[in-house]
The first five atom37 places (N, CA, C, CB, O) and aatype in JSON, in Angstrom:
{
  "aatype": [10, 0, 7, 7, 7, 2, 1, 7, 19, 19, 17, 19, 12, 1, 6, 7, 11, 14, 19, 1, 19, 15, 19, 9, 16, 7, 0, 16, 3, 7, 15, 18, 16, 6, 19, 9, 7, 7, 6, 10, 11, 6, 7, 3, 10, 19, 9, 16, 7, 7, 7, 14, 1, 0, 14, 3, 0, 1, 0, 5, 5, 5, 0, 0, 1, 19, 16, 7, 7, 7, 7, 7, 14, 1, 7, 13],
  "atom_mask": [
    [1, 1, 1, 1, 1],
    [1, 1, 1, 1, 1],
    [1, 1, 1, 0, 1],
    [1, 1, 1, 0, 1],
    [1, 1, 1, 0, 1],
    [1, 1, 1, 1, 1],
    [1, 1, 1, 1, 1],
    [1, 1, 1, 0, 1],
    [1, 1, 1, 1, 1],
    [1, 1, 1, 1, 1],
    [1, 1, 1, 1, 1],
    [1, 1, 1, 1, 1],
    [1, 1, 1, 1, 1],
    [1, 1, 1, 1, 1],
    [1, 1, 1, 1, 1],
    [1, 1, 1, 0, 1],
    [1, 1, 1, 1, 1],
    [1, 1, 1, 1, 1],
    [1, 1, 1, 1, 1],
    [1, 1, 1, 1, 1],
    [1, 1, 1, 1, 1],
    [1, 1, 1, 1, 1],
    [1, 1, 1, 1, 1],
    [1, 1, 1, 1, 1],
    [1, 1, 1, 1, 1],
    [1, 1, 1, 0, 1],
    [1, 1, 1, 1, 1],
    [1, 1, 1, 1, 1],
    [1, 1, 1, 1, 1],
    [1, 1, 1, 0, 1],
    [1, 1, 1, 1, 1],
    [1, 1, 1, 1, 1],
    [1, 1, 1, 1, 1],
    [1, 1, 1, 1, 1],
    [1, 1, 1, 1, 1],
    [1, 1, 1, 1, 1],
    [1, 1, 1, 0, 1],
    [1, 1, 1, 0, 1],
    [1, 1, 1, 1, 1],
    [1, 1, 1, 1, 1],
    [1, 1, 1, 1, 1],
    [1, 1, 1, 1, 1],
    [1, 1, 1, 0, 1],
    [1, 1, 1, 1, 1],
    [1, 1, 1, 1, 1],
    [1, 1, 1, 1, 1],
    [1, 1, 1, 1, 1],
    [1, 1, 1, 1, 1],
    [1, 1, 1, 0, 1],
    [1, 1, 1, 0, 1],
    [1, 1, 1, 0, 1],
    [1, 1, 1, 1, 1],
    [1, 1, 1, 1, 1],
    [1, 1, 1, 1, 1],
    [1, 1, 1, 1, 1],
    [1, 1, 1, 1, 1],
    [1, 1, 1, 1, 1],
    [1, 1, 1, 1, 1],
    [1, 1, 1, 1, 1],
    [1, 1, 1, 1, 1],
    [1, 1, 1, 1, 1],
    [1, 1, 1, 1, 1],
    [1, 1, 1, 1, 1],
    [1, 1, 1, 1, 1],
    [1, 1, 1, 1, 1],
    [1, 1, 1, 1, 1],
    [1, 1, 1, 1, 1],
    [1, 1, 1, 0, 1],
    [1, 1, 1, 0, 1],
    [1, 1, 1, 0, 1],
    [1, 1, 1, 0, 1],
    [1, 1, 1, 0, 1],
    [1, 1, 1, 1, 1],
    [1, 1, 1, 1, 1],
    [1, 1, 1, 0, 1],
    [1, 1, 1, 1, 1]
  ],
  "atom_positions": [
    [[-9.49, 83.77, 269.63], [-8.47, 83.7, 268.57], [-8.84, 82.6, 267.61], [-7.04, 83.45, 269.15], [-9.18, 81.5, 268.05]],
    [[-8.78, 82.84, 266.37], [-9.05, 81.76, 265.38], [-7.9, 80.84, 265.23], [-9.39, 82.34, 264.04], [-6.77, 81.26, 265.44]],
    [[-8.11, 79.62, 264.87], [-6.99, 78.55, 264.6], [-6.18, 79.04, 263.37], [0.0, 0.0, 0.0], [-6.39, 80.07, 262.73]],
    [[-5.25, 78.13, 263.14], [-4.27, 78.48, 262.0], [-4.14, 77.38, 261.09], [0.0, 0.0, 0.0], [-5.09, 76.68, 260.76]],
    [[-2.86, 77.21, 260.66], [-2.52, 76.11, 259.71], [-2.7, 76.52, 258.25], [0.0, 0.0, 0.0], [-2.57, 75.7, 257.35]],
    [[-2.98, 77.76, 258.04], [-3.13, 78.25, 256.72], [-1.74, 78.67, 256.15], [-4.13, 79.43, 256.7], [-0.79, 78.88, 256.9]],
    [[-1.69, 78.77, 254.86], [-0.47, 79.23, 254.21], [-0.62, 80.71, 253.96], [-0.2, 78.46, 252.91], [-1.74, 81.17, 253.73]],
    [[0.44, 81.47, 253.99], [0.41, 82.93, 253.66], [1.79, 83.32, 253.1], [0.0, 0.0, 0.0], [2.68, 82.49, 252.93]],
    [[1.89, 84.56, 252.84], [3.15, 85.1, 252.25], [3.36, 86.42, 252.96], [3.08, 85.29, 250.64], [2.44, 87.19, 253.24]],
    [[4.69, 86.64, 253.25], [5.24, 87.85, 253.82], [6.29, 88.29, 252.81], [5.83, 87.63, 255.3], [6.72, 87.49, 251.98]],
    [[6.72, 89.55, 252.88], [7.86, 90.07, 252.06], [8.99, 90.42, 253.04], [7.44, 91.35, 251.18], [8.75, 91.04, 254.08]],
    [[10.17, 90.04, 252.69], [11.32, 90.37, 253.61], [12.45, 90.97, 252.75], [11.85, 89.05, 254.42], [12.44, 90.77, 251.54]],
    [[13.38, 91.68, 253.32], [14.55, 92.3, 252.64], [15.68, 91.27, 252.87], [14.92, 93.83, 253.24], [16.01, 90.87, 253.99]],
    [[16.3, 90.84, 251.62], [17.39, 90.03, 251.6], [18.29, 90.61, 250.58], [17.03, 88.62, 251.34], [17.89, 90.8, 249.43]],
    [[19.49, 90.9, 250.95], [20.59, 91.42, 250.13], [20.04, 92.73, 249.45], [21.09, 90.32, 249.03], [20.24, 92.94, 248.25]],
    [[19.36, 93.57, 250.24], [18.9, 94.8, 249.69], [17.67, 94.8, 248.8], [0.0, 0.0, 0.0], [17.28, 95.83, 248.24]],
    [[17.05, 93.63, 248.66], [15.84, 93.5, 247.8], [14.73, 92.8, 248.44], [16.15, 92.81, 246.56], [14.98, 91.89, 249.23]],
    [[13.47, 93.15, 248.16], [12.32, 92.53, 248.68], [12.15, 91.11, 248.09], [11.11, 93.38, 248.42], [12.23, 90.89, 246.89]],
    [[11.91, 90.18, 249.0], [11.76, 88.79, 248.55], [10.5, 88.26, 249.07], [12.93, 87.91, 248.99], [10.17, 88.53, 250.23]],
    [[9.71, 87.49, 248.28], [8.49, 86.87, 248.79], [8.8, 85.6, 249.53], [7.51, 86.6, 247.67], [9.6, 84.81, 249.04]],
    [[8.22, 85.35, 250.7], [8.56, 84.24, 251.59], [7.23, 83.58, 251.96], [9.37, 84.72, 252.9], [6.33, 84.26, 252.43]],
    [[7.1, 82.31, 251.75], [5.91, 81.52, 252.23], [5.98, 81.26, 253.75], [5.83, 80.15, 251.47], [7.05, 80.96, 254.28]],
    [[4.86, 81.37, 254.42], [4.73, 81.08, 255.8], [3.52, 80.27, 256.11], [4.7, 82.31, 256.57], [2.6, 80.2, 255.3]],
    [[3.46, 79.59, 257.34], [2.37, 78.93, 257.77], [1.85, 79.68, 259.02], [2.68, 77.49, 258.02], [2.61, 79.92, 259.96]],
    [[0.6, 80.03, 259.01], [0.12, 80.85, 260.2], [-0.5, 80.03, 261.23], [-0.87, 81.9, 259.8], [-0.98, 78.92, 261.01]],
    [[-0.47, 80.64, 262.41], [-1.14, 80.1, 263.61], [-2.42, 80.88, 263.97], [0.0, 0.0, 0.0], [-3.24, 81.27, 263.15]],
    [[-2.46, 81.06, 265.26], [-3.6, 81.85, 265.78], [-3.61, 83.25, 265.28], [-3.59, 81.89, 267.27], [-2.56, 83.82, 265.0]],
    [[-4.84, 83.85, 265.14], [-4.99, 85.16, 264.67], [-6.2, 85.92, 265.31], [-5.12, 85.11, 263.19], [-7.25, 85.31, 265.55]],
    [[-6.08, 87.05, 265.56], [-7.23, 87.82, 266.13], [-7.71, 88.81, 265.03], [-6.8, 88.63, 267.49], [-8.52, 89.68, 265.34]],
    [[-7.27, 88.71, 263.81], [-7.69, 89.6, 262.69], [-6.78, 90.79, 262.55], [0.0, 0.0, 0.0], [-6.73, 91.42, 261.49]],
    [[-6.04, 91.13, 263.62], [-5.06, 92.15, 263.55], [-3.58, 91.59, 263.58], [-5.29, 93.12, 264.69], [-2.7, 92.02, 262.83]],
    [[-3.4, 90.64, 264.45], [-2.1, 90.01, 264.65], [-2.24, 88.47, 264.36], [-1.58, 90.27, 266.14], [-3.2, 87.79, 264.72]],
    [[-1.17, 88.01, 263.67], [-1.16, 86.66, 263.26], [0.04, 85.98, 263.68], [-1.3, 86.55, 261.85], [1.11, 86.51, 263.4]],
    [[0.03, 84.89, 264.32], [1.23, 84.13, 264.72], [1.69, 83.35, 263.47], [0.93, 83.13, 265.97], [0.91, 82.76, 262.73]],
    [[3.06, 83.41, 263.27], [3.73, 82.61, 262.22], [4.42, 81.39, 262.87], [4.79, 83.49, 261.43], [5.29, 81.53, 263.73]],
    [[4.01, 80.22, 262.44], [4.43, 78.98, 263.16], [5.35, 78.2, 262.23], [3.17, 78.09, 263.59], [5.94, 77.22, 262.69]],
    [[5.5, 78.53, 261.05], [6.44, 77.82, 260.16], [6.55, 78.52, 258.82], [0.0, 0.0, 0.0], [5.91, 79.52, 258.51]],
    [[7.39, 77.92, 258.08], [7.65, 78.45, 256.71], [9.12, 78.78, 256.42], [0.0, 0.0, 0.0], [10.03, 78.21, 257.03]],
    [[9.32, 79.64, 255.52], [10.62, 80.02, 255.06], [11.3, 81.23, 255.77], [10.5, 80.3, 253.65], [12.42, 81.59, 255.4]],
    [[10.69, 81.82, 256.72], [11.31, 82.89, 257.45], [12.61, 82.43, 258.13], [10.35, 83.42, 258.47], [12.69, 81.32, 258.65]],
    [[13.6, 83.28, 258.12], [14.92, 82.88, 258.77], [15.17, 83.89, 259.89], [16.17, 82.87, 257.7], [14.8, 85.06, 259.8]],
    [[15.81, 83.42, 260.93], [16.2, 84.38, 262.0], [17.04, 85.47, 261.35], [17.0, 83.67, 263.18], [17.93, 85.25, 260.53]],
    [[16.67, 86.69, 261.82], [17.31, 87.91, 261.21], [16.7, 88.5, 260.08], [0.0, 0.0, 0.0], [17.07, 89.6, 259.68]],
    [[15.73, 87.79, 259.48], [14.99, 88.43, 258.28], [14.35, 89.71, 258.67], [13.87, 87.47, 257.69], [13.83, 89.86, 259.78]],
    [[14.39, 90.64, 257.76], [13.72, 91.96, 258.07], [12.41, 91.94, 257.31], [14.64, 93.26, 257.63], [12.36, 92.0, 256.08]],
    [[11.32, 91.83, 258.12], [9.97, 91.7, 257.48], [9.46, 93.03, 257.18], [8.97, 90.95, 258.36], [9.5, 93.92, 258.03]],
    [[8.92, 93.22, 255.89], [8.39, 94.45, 255.45], [6.93, 94.48, 255.92], [8.52, 94.6, 253.92], [6.16, 93.55, 255.7]],
    [[6.6, 95.6, 256.58], [5.27, 95.83, 257.14], [4.7, 97.08, 256.49], [5.32, 95.97, 258.7], [5.45, 97.9, 255.95]],
    [[3.41, 97.24, 256.54], [2.73, 98.42, 256.11], [2.51, 98.34, 254.56], [0.0, 0.0, 0.0], [2.58, 97.24, 254.0]],
    [[2.26, 99.41, 253.91], [1.99, 99.43, 252.54], [2.07, 100.83, 252.05], [0.0, 0.0, 0.0], [2.54, 101.7, 252.77]],
    [[1.61, 101.09, 250.82], [1.63, 102.43, 250.33], [2.91, 102.81, 249.63], [0.0, 0.0, 0.0], [3.71, 101.96, 249.23]],
    [[3.08, 104.05, 249.49], [4.28, 104.53, 248.67], [5.6, 104.23, 249.38], [4.2, 106.08, 248.4], [5.66, 104.07, 250.6]],
    [[6.63, 104.16, 248.6], [8.04, 103.85, 249.06], [8.35, 104.98, 250.07], [9.16, 103.81, 247.79], [8.17, 106.17, 249.81]],
    [[8.86, 104.49, 251.3], [9.3, 105.39, 252.31], [10.76, 105.69, 252.15], [9.01, 104.83, 253.65], [11.48, 104.91, 251.52]],
    [[11.26, 106.85, 252.71], [12.69, 107.13, 252.84], [13.24, 106.08, 253.75], [12.97, 108.57, 253.39], [12.54, 105.49, 254.57]],
    [[14.66, 105.83, 253.58], [15.28, 104.73, 254.39], [15.04, 104.86, 255.82], [16.74, 104.66, 254.18], [14.87, 103.8, 256.43]],
    [[15.0, 105.93, 256.48], [14.72, 106.0, 258.0], [13.34, 105.46, 258.31], [14.82, 107.51, 258.56], [13.19, 104.66, 259.23]],
    [[12.35, 105.88, 257.58], [10.91, 105.43, 257.82], [10.83, 103.95, 257.46], [9.84, 106.28, 256.93], [10.14, 103.2, 258.15]],
    [[11.54, 103.51, 256.37], [11.39, 102.1, 256.05], [11.97, 101.19, 257.18], [12.09, 101.8, 254.71], [11.43, 100.12, 257.45]],
    [[13.07, 101.64, 257.81], [13.62, 100.87, 258.87], [12.63, 100.9, 260.13], [15.05, 101.43, 259.23], [12.58, 99.94, 260.89]],
    [[11.92, 101.95, 260.29], [11.0, 102.01, 261.46], [9.81, 101.2, 261.23], [10.57, 103.42, 261.77], [9.15, 100.8, 262.19]],
    [[9.49, 100.91, 259.93], [8.32, 100.09, 259.67], [8.6, 98.62, 259.52], [7.65, 100.57, 258.45], [7.71, 97.83, 259.21]],
    [[9.89, 98.23, 259.76], [10.25, 96.8, 259.59], [10.46, 96.08, 260.93], [11.52, 96.66, 258.73], [10.96, 96.69, 261.87]],
    [[10.14, 94.92, 261.02], [10.18, 94.12, 262.27], [11.23, 93.0, 262.07], [8.73, 93.49, 262.63], [11.08, 92.17, 261.17]],
    [[12.27, 92.96, 262.89], [13.34, 91.88, 262.82], [12.94, 90.67, 263.44], [14.6, 92.29, 263.44], [12.57, 90.71, 264.62]],
    [[12.96, 89.56, 262.78], [12.66, 88.31, 263.28], [13.79, 87.74, 264.17], [12.36, 87.42, 262.16], [14.9, 87.53, 263.7]],
    [[13.52, 87.52, 265.36], [14.59, 87.04, 266.39], [14.3, 85.66, 266.88], [14.66, 88.0, 267.65], [13.14, 85.28, 266.97]],
    [[15.27, 84.91, 267.2], [15.16, 83.61, 267.82], [15.15, 83.52, 269.27], [0.0, 0.0, 0.0], [15.23, 84.54, 269.95]],
    [[15.06, 82.39, 269.77], [15.18, 82.22, 271.26], [13.79, 82.53, 272.0], [0.0, 0.0, 0.0], [12.84, 82.99, 271.37]],
    [[13.74, 82.27, 273.24], [12.59, 82.6, 273.96], [11.65, 81.41, 274.03], [0.0, 0.0, 0.0], [10.97, 81.23, 275.04]],
    [[11.61, 80.57, 272.93], [10.71, 79.47, 273.03], [9.19, 79.72, 272.8], [0.0, 0.0, 0.0], [8.42, 78.8, 272.53]],
    [[8.83, 80.98, 272.94], [7.41, 81.3, 272.7], [7.03, 81.62, 271.37], [0.0, 0.0, 0.0], [7.91, 81.78, 270.52]],
    [[5.75, 81.74, 271.07], [5.27, 82.01, 269.69], [5.64, 83.46, 269.32], [3.68, 81.78, 269.57], [5.8, 84.32, 270.18]],
    [[5.78, 83.68, 268.04], [6.06, 85.06, 267.58], [4.75, 85.5, 266.84], [7.4, 85.13, 266.58], [4.21, 84.85, 265.95]],
    [[4.31, 86.72, 267.34], [3.1, 87.28, 266.73], [3.49, 88.37, 265.71], [0.0, 0.0, 0.0], [4.37, 89.19, 265.96]],
    [[2.82, 88.35, 264.56], [3.08, 89.37, 263.5], [1.74, 90.05, 263.17], [3.73, 88.72, 262.19], [1.69, 90.94, 262.32]]
  ]
}
């Protein structure tokens, strides 16, 4: 795994609209990247994937909810 400490951006849904959020990344294997800091909030719905706009049901399946607790790193 490569080290981190780099800055990045993710998009989240807030109040029904996509919002750009700055993050600080940790370890990565090129497919998954740990987020170790930044402006993500517990409960944020992170937008994943790309391409054309999906119907609501598919959009929900492609989103990952950020949760707190557990004390371990969160991989994205």
